N, C-alpha and C positions, 0 to 999 in steps of 0.2 A: 517114605521117600528115600531111595538109595543114596548113600553118601556121595557117589560120583555125580548123580543128578543134582543133588543139593549144591555141590561146588560149581556145576555148570550154571545153575540159576544164579549163584552169587556173582559169577563173572559177567553174566548177562545183565544183572542189575547194575553192576559197577560201571557198565558202559552207557547207562541211561543218565543223561544230564538232569532230567527232571527229578529222578529218584534221588540223585546226589544233592540237589538243591533243597528238596523237601526234607531230606534227612538232616541237612545242615540246620534248617529251621527248627526241627524237633530237638536236635542235640543241644543247641545253644539255649533254647528255652528250658529244657528239662535240667540242664546244668544250673541255670538260674533258679529253677524250682528247688533244687537241692540246697543251694545257698540260702534262699529265703526261708524255706521250711525248717532248716537247721537253726536259723536265727530265731524263728518262732519257738522252736523246742527248747533251745538253751536259755532263752530269755524267760521262759516259764519255769524250767527245771532248776536253773542256776542263776537265780536273781540275787545279786549280792546285797541288795537293799532290804530284802525281806525274804523269809521262807515262804515260797508260794504255796497256797493251800492245795490240797489234793483235788478239790472241786475245780480250782482254776486250771490245773493240769488236764483234767477231764474235759474242761471246756475248750482247751487248746486243741485237743484231738477232735472234738466235735466240730470245731471250726474247719479242720482239714477234711473231714469225711462227710458231714451232713449235706453240704452243698452238692456233692456228687450224687447223693441219693435223692435229693429233692428236685434238683434241676435236671439231672441226667435224662430221664425219660422224655423230656420236652424239648431237648436240644435239636432233635431232628426236624422239628417243625420249622426252625429258623434256618438250619443248614440247607434245606431244600428250597429256600427263597432268596437268601442273600449270597453275594459273591463269597466263595470260600477263601479266595485269596485275601479279600478284604477282612474276613473274620480272623485269618491267621495274623495279619499284621496289626489290625486294630486291637485285637484281644491282647497282644503282647504290649502294645503301647499303653493300653489301660492298666495292665498289670505293672508296668514300669512306674507309672505315675502313682499307683496305690502303694507299691513297695517303697518309693521315696517318702510318701506320706507316712507310711508305717515307721520308717527309720526316724523321721523327724518326731513322730509321736513318742517313740521309744526313748529318744534322748531328752525330751522335754517333760513328758508326762509319765514315763515308765510303761511297763506292760499292763496298760489299762484298757478300758472299753474302746477307745479310738484305735489303738493298735490292733485289737482283736477284730474290730469291724473291717479294717483294711485287709487283714488276713482272710477274713470270711469272704470278702468280695473277690480277692485274688484267686482263691480256690474255686469259687463259683464261675468266674470267667475262664478258668483253666479247663473246665468241662467243655466249653465251646471250642477252645483251642485243640484239645486232644481229639474230640469228635470230628472237628474240621480236618485234622490230619488224616484220619481214617477215611473220611468221605472223599478226600482229594486224591488218595493213592491211585484209584483206577484211572485217573486222568493222566498219570505220568508213568504207570507201570502196566504192561499188557496183562490180560487175564491169567495166562499160564504161569506168571511169575508172582501173582498176588499172595499166595500162601507163604512163599519164601520171603516176600517183602514184609508181610505182617510179622513173621517170626524175627527177622533181622532187625526191623525198625523198632519193634517193642523192646527187644533185648538190649539193643544199643542205647535206646532211650533210658532204660533202667540203669545201664552202666553209667551214662552221663549224669543221671540224678544221684547215683551213689558216689560218683566222683565229686559232685557238689557237696554232699555230706562229708566226704573224706577231707575235702579242702578245708571245710569249717574246722574239723578236729585238728588238722595240722596248723591252721592259722591261729587258733586259740592256744596252741602249745608254743608258738613261736613269736609271731609279730603282733598279735592282738591280745589285748587284756580280756580276762573273763569278767567283764562288767557290761553294763548297759550300753556304753559307748562302743565297745567292741562288737556287741551284737548288732547295733545299728549299722556299723560298717558292713557287716555281712548282708543285711537286708538291702542296703544301697548297692552292693556288688551284684546281688540278684537282679536289681532293676537294670543294671548296665547290660546284663546278658539278655534280658527281655527286649531291650532296645535293639541289640544286635540281631536277635531273631526276627523282630518286627521289620527291620531294614532289609534283611535277607528275603523275607517273604514278599515285600513290596517291590523290590528291584528284580527279583528272579522270575516273576510270573505276571502274565497279563491278567486283567481283571476277571475275565471269565474262563481262563485256561484251566482252572481247577474245579469248575462247575459252580452251581448246577447248570446244566444245559438249558438254554432258553426255552426249548420245547417241553422241558420237564418241570418247569416252575409251576407250583400248585396254583390253582385258580380259586380255591376256597379261602375263607378268611382265616387269619391266625387264631382268633378266639375259637372258631369252630374246630380247628385242628387240635388246639389244646384240650378242649372238651372231649374230642374223640380219643386223644391219647389217654386221658384220665379213665375213660370208659374201657379203653384197651387194657389198662393195668388190672382192672377188675375182672375183665374177661380172661386175662392171662392167669390170674389166681384161680378162677373157676376151672379152667382147663387143667391146671396143675392138680387140683384136688381130685379131678377125675382119673388121675394116674397115680394111685396110692404108692407104688414103689418109689417113684421120683419124689412125691410129696413128703413121704416119711424121711427120706434121705436129706431133703432140703431142710426139713424142720429140725432134724438132728444137727445139721451143719449150723443152723441159725442159733440154736441153744448152746452149741459148743463155742460159738463166737462170743457169747456172753461170758462164759467161763474164761475164755482166752483174754477177754478184755480186763477181767479182774486180775489175772496174773500179769498182764502187760503193765498195769499201773503199779502193782506190787513190785515188779522188777525195776521200773524207773525209780521208785522211791528208795529201794534198797541200794541201787547204785549211786544215787545222788545224795543220800542222807545217812546210809548205814555202813557201807563197805569201805568208803574212802574218806580221807580227811580233806583233801584238796579238790577243787573243781576240775583242774586239768586231769587228774588221775581218774576222776569219775567219768569225764567225757571220753577218755580213752577206753575205759572199761565198757561203757555203753556202745562205743564203736565196734568193739569185739563182738558184743551181743548181736548187733545189727548184721554184721558180716556173717557170722555163723548161722544166724537165723535165716538169712538169704540162701546160704548153702543148703540148708535143710529143705527150703521150699523148692529150690531147683532140683535137688535130688529126688523129690517126690515125682517130678515129671518123668524120670527114668525108671524108678522102682515100681510105680503104680501100674503101668500097662502090663509089665511082666507078672506082677502079683495077681492082678485081676484075671488074667488069662489062666492062672493056676488055680485060684480058689474062688473066683467070682467077685463081682462088685460088692454084693451085700456082705459077704464075709470079710472083705478088705475094709469096708467102712466100719464094721464092728471091731475088727482087730485094731485099727488105728485109734479109735476112741478108747478102747481098753488099754492100749499101749500108754497113753498119757496118764490114765488112772493109776496104773501100777508103777510107773517110773517117777511120777512127780514127788511122792513123799521121800523116797531115798535120795533123790537129787536136790530137792528143795528144802527139806527140814534141817540139814546141817548149816544152811545159810553161808555157803562158801561160793565165792564168785565163779570159780571154774566149773563147779557142779551145776550152778544155775545156767551157765552157758550151754552145758550139755542138755539140760532140761528145755532150753529154748530151741535147740536144734531138733529135738524130738517133737516138741509142740508144733513147730513150723512144718516139719516133715509130715506129721499126721494131719494137720489142718489142710495143707495143700493137697495131700492125697485124697482127702474126702471131697474137696472142691473139684478136683479133676473128675472123680467118679460122678458127682452130681452134674457137672457141666456136660459130660459125655452123654448121660442119660437124658438130659434135657434135649440135646441135639437128636438123639436116636428115638426116644419114646414120645416126645411131644410133636404135634403136627407142625409142619414147616411154617405155616402162616402165623403160628403162635410163638415161634422162637424168640423174637425180639421182646414180646410182652412178658414172657416167662423169665427171660434173663433179666429184664428190668425189675421184676418182683424179687428175684434172687439177689441182685446187687443191692437193692434197698434193704432187704432183710440182713444181708451180710454186714453192711456198714452200721445200720441202726442198732442191731443187737450187740455189736462190738462196743458202740458208744454207751449203750445201756449198762454193759458190764463195767465200763470205766467208772460210770457214776455210782454204781453199786459199791465198787471198791473205794471210791472217794469218800463215801459216807460211812464205811465200816472199818477201813484200815487205819492203824496208827500212823502218825506223821512220817515215821522212817520206814514204813512198809514191813517191818519185822513182825510177822504174825503167823505162828504155827497153825493156829486154828483156820486161817484162810487157806493155807496150802492143803490141809486135810479136808476142809470143806469142798474146795475145788476138785480134789481127787475123788471124793465121794460123789460129787456131781457128775463127773465124767463116767464113773462106774455106773451110776443110776441111768445115765443116758444110753450107755452101751447095752445094758440089760433090757431097758425098755424098748430100744430099737430092735433087738433080737426077738423079743416077745411079740411086738406089734407087727413085724414083717414075716413071721412064720407063716408059711403057706402062700406067700405072695410070689408073683413071677420074679425070676432072678433079675438083678441089675445087669446092664450091658457092661462088658469089659471096657476099660479105658482104651483110647486110641494109642497107637505107637508113640514112642518118646519124641520122634521128630515133629509130630503134630501137636503135642501138648507142652513142649518146652517153653513156648512163648507164654503159656498161661502162668507158669511159675515166675516169669519175669515181670 
């Protein structure tokens, strides 16, 4: 999309009151997500009462990611039956109540099972909310503006979420104490923004104005559609296996996510228990890691289309996997924070580059009627393999994350995956080049 056309679309979107109101619902809710999920993270990583075990940290990530993988494919069954306006405001009300319950549990019982249960339910309900936003967009934005809407809304939503995380770091440096009570305040603040999002959705739209249309409501039973969705996931996997170039790339991505999970937990432990003496310094250091990692992911959206047009998708996937293998030891083994930040940038650039190539080839090489099912398989693998890596690290890393053997082992793992991918895909049809940066920038967000 030319820049002038994109700017014209932005101006047209800005004039749509429905777009502005729906965006307001998204931004306030995702800002609340940033506050609550930061409260979850710091309460696990920086618990002054006890040094949280690595398994508990991995469990915290699982709480954030597994619901998306398990619940995600089945959300559409309900979005096509229930008022989406009601889903938007009730989902946020439920999350507000759960966030308050989590804050109370945190202050009275600490970061225990009840707190994790509340967090699990919040992230599960969030899947309904985010999918409801996507399904509602065509009812407030005309079709020619939908691509621009998707890019703008997802990017601004990510910015709002990041601002929530940033607010947490600033608050813990200034007005809040780095203790359980301070973390509970953050969780309660997240609940306040969920309430604002809920009220905005309830007051801004009529019950059926965001769909589904009465004529489109499904006539079959919910249980029948859930069973159909489960069968569709299996059909999507079979369809993928029948396209080896895409299947190999997706398998590589999934295995790389396991190694990425190992290094993620190692980084968290190093920053919270090895590099810094105080919690506030550690939180600030991790903030830098998050920001630079995000820059790497966004940069992939602009580098990958150019690179794949030059050398092809298969060579780019191989190069990105090999890049992590050769740069991780010199950047990781000195155990210096600044070098680890550089390693995080490269890892996120490489990981997102591979994902862009995989997503593009699913869109191009898989049949249209299988796109949703294949992407569901990809999302499930993407998250579950990452969580698997976290638990592998939790069971093998020392308490402070300082392990030269782990860094060498992960580097060897990436090297083995790169070489195996090159060998297995020799003679296969080439992968499609990635779409232009304007079309993939929203994926990085």
